[in-house]
C-alpha positions as CSV (number, residue, x, y, z in Angstrom):
1,M,-41.8,110.4,119.8
2,G,-43.4,107.3,121.4
3,V,-43.6,108.5,125.0
4,S,-45.9,111.3,125.8
5,L,-43.9,114.2,127.3
6,S,-45.1,116.9,129.6
7,E,-44.8,120.4,128.4
8,N,-41.9,121.1,130.7
9,E,-40.0,118.0,129.7
10,A,-40.6,118.8,126.0
11,I,-39.3,122.4,126.5
12,S,-36.3,121.2,128.4
13,M,-35.4,118.6,125.7
14,A,-36.1,121.1,122.9
15,K,-33.6,123.5,124.6
16,G,-31.1,120.7,124.3
17,G,-31.6,120.5,120.5
18,D,-34.0,117.5,120.4
19,Y,-36.0,118.1,117.1
20,G,-38.7,115.6,118.2
21,A,-39.2,117.6,121.3
22,Q,-39.3,120.9,119.3
23,R,-42.0,119.4,117.1
24,H,-43.9,118.3,120.3
25,V,-43.7,121.9,121.6
26,Y,-44.9,123.2,118.2
27,D,-47.8,120.8,118.2
28,L,-48.8,121.9,121.7
29,Y,-48.8,125.6,120.9
30,R,-49.4,126.0,117.1
31,T,-53.0,126.9,117.4
32,K,-52.5,129.5,120.1
33,W,-49.5,130.9,118.3
34,F,-51.5,131.3,115.0
35,M,-54.4,132.9,116.8
36,I,-52.0,135.5,118.4
37,C,-50.8,136.4,114.9
38,L,-54.3,136.5,113.5
39,R,-55.3,138.9,116.2
40,Y,-52.7,141.4,115.1
41,L,-52.7,140.6,111.4
42,P,-56.2,139.7,110.1
43,N,-54.8,138.8,106.7
44,R,-54.2,135.0,106.9
45,D,-51.0,135.1,104.7
46,D,-49.5,137.9,106.7
47,A,-50.3,136.0,110.0
48,Q,-48.7,132.9,108.6
49,D,-45.5,134.8,107.6
50,A,-45.3,136.4,111.0
51,L,-45.8,133.0,112.7
52,Q,-43.0,131.5,110.6
53,N,-40.6,134.4,111.4
54,G,-41.6,134.2,115.1
55,L,-41.0,130.4,115.2
56,V,-37.5,131.0,113.9
57,Q,-37.0,133.5,116.8
58,I,-38.5,131.2,119.4
59,F,-36.5,128.1,118.5
60,S,-33.3,130.0,117.8
61,N,-33.5,131.6,121.2
62,L,-35.0,128.8,123.2
63,Q,-31.8,128.4,125.3
64,N,-32.6,132.0,126.6
65,F,-35.9,130.9,128.0
66,S,-35.9,130.6,131.8
67,P,-39.0,129.3,133.6
68,E,-37.9,131.2,136.7
69,L,-38.7,134.4,134.9
70,G,-42.1,133.5,133.6
71,D,-44.0,130.9,131.7
72,F,-43.3,129.6,128.3
73,G,-46.6,130.7,126.8
74,G,-46.1,134.3,127.9
75,W,-42.5,134.3,126.6
76,T,-43.5,133.0,123.2
77,S,-46.6,135.3,123.0
78,R,-44.4,138.3,123.5
79,I,-42.0,137.2,120.7
80,L,-44.9,136.7,118.3
81,T,-46.6,139.9,119.3
82,N,-43.4,141.8,118.6
83,E,-43.0,140.0,115.3
84,C,-46.6,141.1,114.3
85,L,-46.0,144.7,115.2
């Protein structure tokens, strides 16, 4: 992706199925997402498994995300927290 996208642009494009934009969103959030999983699952392998499962949920349900109802970080944090519990 040659042009730097804002977070909102990347999310909007990712919702439309743009895999490059999905990768950009992942790159923006991957550290935060992994830290959330590690907070609930101190075993690194378990945290990585939960993150992978959570990512499937996040990107499979991305079309359901609505910025009017809250921010993207909060939405994804809830999905990952539920996956860890």
